[in-house]
C-alpha positions in Angstrom: -0.3 0.2 0.1 1.3 3.4 -1.0 0.5 6.7 0.8 0.8 5.2 4.7 1.1 8.2 6.3 -1.9 11.2 6.9 -1.9 13.8 8.6 -5.4 15.1 9.9 -5.6 18.6 10.7 -8.7 19.5 12.9 -10.1 17.3 16.5 -13.5 17.9 16.5 -16.0 15.7 14.4 -14.6 14.7 11.0 -11.1 14.4 12.1 -11.2 11.4 15.2 -13.8 9.6 12.7 -11.4 9.7 10.1 -8.5 8.3 12.6 -10.8 5.6 13.4 -11.5 4.5 9.7 -7.6 5.3 8.9 -6.4 3.4 11.9 -8.6 0.5 11.4 -7.1 0.2 8.1 -3.6 0.4 8.5 -2.6 4.0 7.9 0.0 5.6 10.4 -2.7 8.8 11.3 -1.4 12.0 13.2 -4.0 14.3 14.5 -2.8 18.3 15.1 -5.4 20.5 16.2 -4.9 23.8 17.9 -6.6 24.0 21.1 -4.6 22.9 23.9 -7.1 19.5 24.6 -10.7 18.6 23.0 -12.5 21.3 22.9 -15.8 21.8 25.8 -18.8 23.5 25.0 -21.0 23.7 21.6 -24.0 23.4 21.0 -26.1 19.7 20.4 -25.8 18.4 17.0 -27.7 15.2 15.4 -26.5 12.2 14.3 -28.7 11.2 11.1 -29.8 8.9 8.4 -26.3 7.2 7.0 -24.5 8.6 10.1 -26.4 6.5 12.1 -25.3 3.6 10.0 -21.7 4.6 10.8 -21.5 4.8 14.2 -22.9 1.6 14.3 -19.6 0.2 12.2 -17.8 2.0 14.3 -19.4 0.2 17.5 -20.7 3.0 19.3 -24.2 3.7 18.3 -25.2 2.4 22.1 -22.7 4.4 23.5 -23.7 7.4 21.5 -27.7 7.3 21.9 -26.6 6.9 25.8 -25.7 10.1 25.4 -28.4 11.5 24.3 -29.8 14.7 24.7 -33.5 13.2 25.9 -35.4 16.2 25.4 -39.1 16.0 26.5 -40.3 19.0 24.2 -40.0 22.8 23.0 -41.4 25.7 23.7 -41.6 29.3 21.9 -42.2 32.3 24.2 -43.2 36.4 24.3 -40.9 38.7 25.4 -43.0 38.7 28.7 -42.3 34.4 28.9 -45.5 34.0 27.7 -46.1 30.5 25.7 -47.1 31.1 22.0 -46.1 27.4 21.6 -45.9 24.1 22.9 -45.0 20.5 21.5 -43.6 17.3 22.8 -43.3 15.6 19.5 -39.9 17.5 19.1 -38.1 20.1 19.4 -36.1 22.5 16.4 -32.8 21.4 17.3 -33.7 17.9 16.9 -36.8 17.2 15.1 -39.0 14.8 15.2 -39.2 12.5 18.8 -40.4 9.4 16.1 -37.3 9.1 14.3 -34.0 7.0 15.2 -31.8 10.7 15.4 -29.8 11.1 18.3 -29.2 14.6 19.3 -26.2 14.9 21.0 -23.7 17.7 22.7 -20.8 18.1 20.4 -18.1 17.7 23.3 -19.2 14.4 24.1 -20.0 13.4 20.8 -16.5 14.8 20.3 -14.6 12.5 23.3 -16.5 9.5 21.9 -15.1 10.1 18.7 -11.6 10.3 20.2 -11.6 7.5 22.1 -12.1 4.9 19.6 -9.0 5.5 18.4 -6.5 7.2 20.4 -4.1 4.5 21.3 -3.7 4.6 17.4 -3.3 8.2 17.0 -0.8 10.5 17.4 -2.7 13.5 18.6 -0.6 17.1 18.3 -2.0 19.4 20.4 -2.1 22.9 21.1 -0.3 23.4 17.4 -1.1 24.0 14.3 0.3 24.5 10.3 1.6 27.1 9.4 2.7 25.7 6.5 2.5 23.1 3.5 4.8 22.4 0.3 3.8 19.3 -1.8 5.9 17.5 -4.0 6.0 14.3 -5.9 7.3 12.3 -2.6 4.6 13.9 -0.2 3.7 16.5 1.6 5.8 18.9 3.6 4.5 20.2 7.2 5.9 23.3 8.8 4.3 23.2 12.2 3.7 26.2 14.8 5.3 24.2 17.5 6.4 20.5 16.7 9.5 19.9 14.2 8.7 19.8 10.2 7.8 16.4 8.6 7.0 15.0 5.9 3.2 13.2 5.8 2.4 11.2 2.3 -1.4 13.1 2.6 -3.0 15.9 4.9 -6.4 16.3 5.4 -8.2 19.4 6.3 -10.7 18.7 9.2 -10.3 21.7 10.5 -13.9 23.5 10.1 -15.6 27.0 8.4 -12.9 28.7 9.1 -10.2 26.1 8.0 -6.8 27.2 7.3 -5.6 24.0 6.0 -7.6 24.8 3.3 -6.2 28.3 3.3 -3.2 27.4 2.6 -3.5 24.3 -0.3 -6.6 26.6 -2.1 -6.3 29.7 -1.2 -8.4 32.7 0.8 -12.3 31.8 2.6 -13.1 34.0 0.5 -13.1 32.5 -2.3 -15.3 29.5 -1.0 -17.3 31.2 1.6 -21.2 32.1 1.5 -23.0 33.9 4.5 -26.9 33.2 4.7 -27.3 35.9 6.6 -27.0 35.1 10.4 -24.5 34.7 13.1 -24.8 32.3 16.2 -23.3 31.9 19.5 -23.7 29.3 21.8 -22.1 29.4 25.8 -22.9 26.9 28.8 -24.5 28.1 32.1 -26.0 27.2 35.5 -29.9 25.7 34.9 -31.1 29.3 36.7 -34.6 28.8 35.1 -35.0 25.1 36.9 -35.5 23.8 33.0 -36.8 19.6 33.1 -35.5 18.3 30.0 -36.8 21.1 27.8 -35.6 23.9 25.0 -37.4 27.3 25.2 -37.2 30.0 22.2 -37.6 33.4 21.6 -37.6 35.5 19.5 -37.1 39.7 19.0 -37.6 41.2 15.1 -33.7 39.7 14.0 -32.6 38.8 17.3 -33.1 36.3 19.9 -32.2 32.2 20.3 -33.1 29.4 22.9 -32.5 27.9 26.1 -31.8 24.0 26.5 -31.5 22.2 29.1 -27.9 19.6 29.2 -26.1 17.2 31.4 -29.0 15.9 33.6 -30.8 19.5 33.9 -27.6 20.1 35.5 -26.4 22.9 33.1 -28.1 24.9 30.2 -26.7 25.6 26.7 -27.9 29.2 25.8 -27.7 30.2 22.1 -27.5 33.7 21.3 -27.9 35.1 17.5 -28.8 37.5 15.0 -29.5 38.3 11.5 -28.0 40.8 9.3 -27.8 41.2 5.8 -24.2 42.0 5.4 -21.1 40.0 6.9 -20.0 41.4 10.2 -16.3 42.0 9.9 -15.2 40.1 13.3 -12.2 38.2 14.1 -13.1 34.3 14.6 -10.2 34.0 17.4 -11.0 37.1 19.3 -13.6 35.6 21.8 -14.1 38.9 24.0 -14.8 41.2 21.0 -17.1 38.7 19.8 -18.6 38.8 22.8 -19.6 42.3 23.1 -20.8 42.5 19.3 -23.7 39.6 20.5 -24.4 41.3 23.4 -24.6 44.1 21.5 -26.5 43.2 19.2 -28.7 42.0 21.6 -29.8 44.9 23.6 -33.4 45.2 24.0 -34.0 41.3 23.4 -36.3 40.4 26.3 -37.9 36.8 27.9 -34.8 35.9 29.6 -31.5 36.8 27.4 -30.3 39.6 29.5 -29.9 37.1 32.6 -28.4 35.2 30.4 -26.2 37.1 28.9 -24.5 37.8 32.3 -23.0 34.5 32.2 -21.8 34.9 28.9 -18.9 37.2 29.6 -17.7 34.4 32.2 -18.4 31.4 29.7 -15.0 29.7 29.0 -16.8 27.7 26.5 -18.0 30.4 24.5 -18.6 30.2 20.5 -19.6 32.5 17.7 -19.5 32.1 14.1 -21.5 32.9 10.9 -24.4 30.9 9.7 -22.1 30.4 6.1 -21.8 27.1 3.4 -18.0 26.2 1.7 -18.8 25.8 -1.9 -15.5 24.2 -3.9 -15.7 22.6 -7.4 -12.8 20.2 -6.4 -12.6 19.2 -2.3 -8.8 18.2 -3.4 -5.8 19.3 -4.4 -2.8 17.4 -5.0 -2.2 15.2 -1.9 -4.3 17.5 0.1 -7.9 17.1 1.1 -10.6 18.6 2.8 -13.2 16.8 5.0 -16.4 18.4 6.5 -17.2 22.6 7.3 -13.9 22.8 5.8 -14.8 21.2 2.4 -18.5 21.6 2.0 -20.1 23.1 5.0 -23.9 22.9 5.0 -24.2 25.5 7.9 -26.0 24.6 11.3 -29.4 25.6 9.4 -28.7 22.3 7.4 -29.2 20.1 10.8 -26.4 17.9 9.0 -23.2 19.1 9.3 -22.0 16.3 12.1 -23.5 13.7 10.1 -21.9 14.9 6.5 -18.7 14.8 8.5 -19.2 11.4 10.2 -20.1 9.8 6.5 -17.6 12.0 4.6 -14.5 10.6 6.9 -15.8 6.9 6.5 -16.2 7.2 2.9 -12.6 9.4 2.5 -11.4 6.5 4.2 -12.7 3.4 2.3 -12.0 5.2 -0.8 -8.3 5.3 0.3 -8.3 1.7 1.1 -10.1 0.4 -2.2 -7.3 2.6 -4.2 -4.1 1.2 -1.6 -4.0 4.2 -0.5 -3.1 5.9 -4.1 -4.5 9.0 -3.6 -5.0 10.1 -7.3 -8.1 7.5 -7.7 -9.0 7.5 -4.2 -9.8 11.6 -4.0 -12.0 12.3 -6.5 -13.7 8.9 -5.9 -14.8 10.2 -2.3 -16.1 13.4 -4.3 -18.2 11.2 -6.5 -19.5 9.4 -3.8 -20.5 12.0 -1.8 -21.6 15.3 -4.2 -25.1 14.6 -4.2 -25.8 13.4 -0.5 -23.9 17.3 0.4 -25.7 19.4 -2.5 -28.7 17.6 -0.9 -28.1 19.0 2.8 -26.7 22.2 1.4 -30.3 22.9 -0.1 -31.6 21.7 3.2 -30.6 24.2 5.0 -31.8 27.2 2.8 -35.1 25.4 2.8 -34.9 25.5 6.9 -33.8 29.2 6.7 -37.2 29.8 4.8 -38.7 27.7 7.6 -37.5 29.1 10.4 -38.5 33.0 8.9 -41.9 32.2 8.4 -42.1 30.3 12.1 -40.1 33.6 13.4 -43.0 35.7 11.9 -46.2 33.3 13.1 -44.6 33.4 16.7 -44.7 37.2 16.8 -48.5 37.2 16.5 -50.5 33.8 16.8 -49.6 30.2 17.9 -48.1 28.1 15.4 -50.0 24.8 14.0 -48.1 21.7 14.5 -47.2 21.1 10.6 -44.8 23.8 10.9 -42.4 22.1 13.0 -42.6 18.6 11.1 -39.8 17.4 9.4 -37.9 20.2 10.6 -34.2 19.0 9.5 -34.6 16.3 8.0 -33.2 15.3 4.7 -34.1 12.7 2.5 -30.9 10.2 3.0 -29.7 10.1 -0.7 -26.6 8.5 0.4 -26.6 4.2 0.6 -23.0 3.3 2.2 -21.1 0.7 1.2 -18.8 -1.8 2.6 -14.9 -0.9 2.2 
C-alpha cells in the first residue's frame, strides 16, 4: 500500500472519526489540533440517517444513544415569557422524537469519537500547520510548535475557517457563502430550573434559545442575530465576539438579559456565522478537505455532524479501496458524496425559509403543529457501501 502516513488537521468530529477508520485500515495517523485539548462546549448536534449506520459500524451507536440530550419538548415564548407554542413531539434543534436520530452535545460526541482510536493515533494538541509544500514524495509540513515533518497525505478537517484550506486552496473569501445570520453558544447554570426542555424567543432579527444539558445540571444558551451584510470580526477574538453578541441582543426580552450576564465568564463560548462552503473540487494534489472545511452546510441544515461522519467513512474507505493512491481515492470520495452534500446544503436554505416563517407567526399567533414537522430532516440520498 502506498501513502501510508496521513496528517489530519482538526480534532472535533470529522478528524477523530477519520482517524478511527484510517487506523482500522492500517494507515499511520497524526491529528493536529490548535486547542490545548479537546474543545469543550458547543451546540447540540444531530447524528442522522447514514451517520447512524457509520456509528454502528464503528461500534459506538449504543453508547451514542446513551449520551442523547433526552429532550421532552420545546416551547416558544414572547418577551414577557408568555407561551406562544408548545410541542412534546419534537424540538427545533433535534427534530421529530419519532425518528431514530440522536441529538447529542457536540463535546460529548467529540470525546466519544476520540476514544475510538486514541491509542492508535498520534495527537499534537496546542499546535497548528503554518505551511504546506507538496512534491512527488509527499507533503512537507511546517508546524507552529512541532518540528517539520513529511506526510504522504494531509486532510483538512478544521472547520468553516479551515487553516488547511487557506494554505492549500487560497483565501476563505473565494469559497464562503454567508446566509445572513450569526449564532453564539455557551454554558450557564440551569437557573431557570428547566427539565429536559428548550425554550425559544425571537425579537425581530435577534433571539435564540435556552436548553438543558447534562441531566438538567446546566443549560446551553444560543444567542444569535440576523444581518443582511457579513460582519467584520476576528474569529479568534472571543472577547470582541462576546461584546458583539451583547450589543446586537440589547433590548431582547424574556431571559436573555440575565443569560447574557453568564456569557462574560463562559469559558466555552463559541461564535460564528451561518455560512456554507462551496468548492468545485475538494482536493488539491495530496491535500483533501473533510466536513465543514470542504462542504459546510451551516447549522441551518442540521446535517453538518452527519456529513462529517459519513465523509470520514467514505474518504477512508476510498483510500483503502485504492490501496492508498490518492489520485484514485480523492475523486471517488467526492463522486460518492457530492449528491448527498448538495441535498444537505439545499436543506439549509429550506430550513432558513421555514425559520423565517416561524418567526413571523410566533410574533402574531400560535403556530400550527405542521410547521415543526420534518424540521431538519433530509432524504438519505447516500447508501453506504462496505469497504
